[in-house]
N, C-alpha and C positions, 0 to 999 in steps of 0.2 A: 705783669704790670704791678701786682701787689708787692712783689719783691722789691721792685724799684722804689715804690712808694715807701716801704718800710726802711730801705737803705737811706733814702732822702730824709725821712723823719729822724732817723738815728743820727745822721750827719748834722742836721739842724740842731738837735738836742745837744750833741757833743760840742758844737761851736758855741751854742748859747750858754752852756754851763761850764765850759772849759774842761770837762771831764775827758779822760783818756778813752779812746775807742778800742784800745787793746785790752782784752780781758786779763784779769789777774791770773796767775798760774805759772807753770814752768815755762821757761824760754827754750826755743829750739837749741840743740847742741851745736849746730853749725849756723853761722850767720847767713841770712837770706840776701841774695843780690838785690841791690836797689833797682826799682823799676826805671825805665827810660825817663819817666816824668820827673824823677829826682835828679837827673843830670842837669848841669848848669850850661848856659850859653857859653860858647868858646870865647875867650878873650881875643880881641883882634890881634894883639901882639903875640899870641900863641899860634897864629895861622900864617901860612904863606899862600898868597893868592897869585895865580899866574894866568896870563892870556897869551896865546901863541897862534900863529897862522896855522891853517889846516891843510893848505894846498888846494882847497876848494874856494872858488870865488865867494867873497863876502861871508865866510864862515870862520869863526874863531873857536879854538879849543880853550876851555877854562879848566883850572884845577885849584883845589884848596887842600893844603896839607896841615894836619894837626901836629905841632911840635911839642905839645905838652905831654905830661906823663900820665894823663888820664883821658878817658873818653869825654866828649862834650858835644854840644848841639850847635849846628849852624842852621840857617834857613833852609827849607826844603828845596828852594830854587835860588840860584844866584841872583843878586840884584845887579842888573847891567844897564847903565845909562850912557847915552852917547852925547858927548860934548855938553852944550848948554841947552839941549832940546828938552822939552817937557816929557815926562813919562819915562818908563823903563821897558825893556824887552818883555814881551808877554810870554809867560811860561806855557810850555806844551808838555804834557796835557795841562789844562787849567788846574790849579791847585789852590787850596786855601793857605792859611798861615802855618802850616805844619812845619815840623823840624826834621832834620836829618842827623842821625847819630854818627859822629866821626870819631872812630877809635884812635887811641894814642898812636902816633907815628904813621897813621894811614892817610891816604889821599882820596878825595872824591873828584869826579870829573863831570863836566857839562860841556855843551856846545851851543853856540849862538850864531844865528844867521841874521845879518843886519839888513838884508834887502829881500823883500818879497818879490816874486816874479811879476806881480801886477804893478809894483811901484817903481820900476826902473826909471821911468821918465820923471817921476815926482821926487826922486831921491834927493836928499840933502847931503852935504859933505861936512864932516866935523873933524877936528884935529885930535880928538882923544876919546877914549872910552874908560869908564870907571866900573870896576867890578868889586862887589862886596859879597862876602859869604853870609852876611846877616844884615838885615835892613837897618839895624842900629849902628852898624860900623860905617866909618867914612869910606872904606874901600881903597883900592889901589888904582891909580891912574896910569893908563898905557897910552902913549902917544901913537898917532898914526904912523909916524916915521919908524918907531920901534917895532911896529907890526907890519913893516914892509909895505906901507901905503903912504908914501911921502906926499901924495896929492890929497890925502884925507880919506877918511872912512866914509863910504857912502851908506846911507841908512834910510830905510822906509819900512815901517811895520816890522821891527825886529822881533824875533822869536828865540827863546832860550829853552833848553831842556831843564829838567829837574836834575839835582846832583845824582850821579850814578857811581857804582863801585868801580867801573872800568871805563877807559876811553872808548872802547868799542861799543859799549852799551850807550854811551852818550851820543856817539855818531849814529847808531841805529835809531835812537829816539828822535834825533833831529831829522833823519831821513823820513820818519813816519809823519813828521809835522808838515811836510810839503802838501800844500792844498788845504790844510786844516783851517777851518774858519772862513774859507772862501765860499761865498754864496754861489751855488750852482743853479742856473735857471734852465 
């Protein structure tokens, strides 16, 4: 605890005086890699966002590819909204506003289930879904017809996974979400 207090006091002193927190002296011979916190958010035009059918009812596979020449950050969970309905798909597991590092040329995967087992009779039908890799991005719109659902996408209590390194991991995470958050009496 004393160490944290000392570090906080040093940071406060540095910010108040404008002094450098780096001690004077020799510099390392090799540059040190920047921490993930130094990475910037991915520009929306550097990303390709996709949504495709999965072969499973009411489940879409999502992906985001970084086309830039450097690693950058996307939201830890895709922002998935259905039509003009309020709210977005709930992440599973629940997560805060963390970020996901997406290396140059790499793709991250997620999966979203639009219909919970308990909401089948209460489901609404929408004509499109919007997927964004970062909440600050506009996202990409996918029509129901383009997703092989010409009658509309049925939605009730949608759940999405966090971004994963592989499609299989996204599918596994979505499978784990079945029954999550359901009150059992």
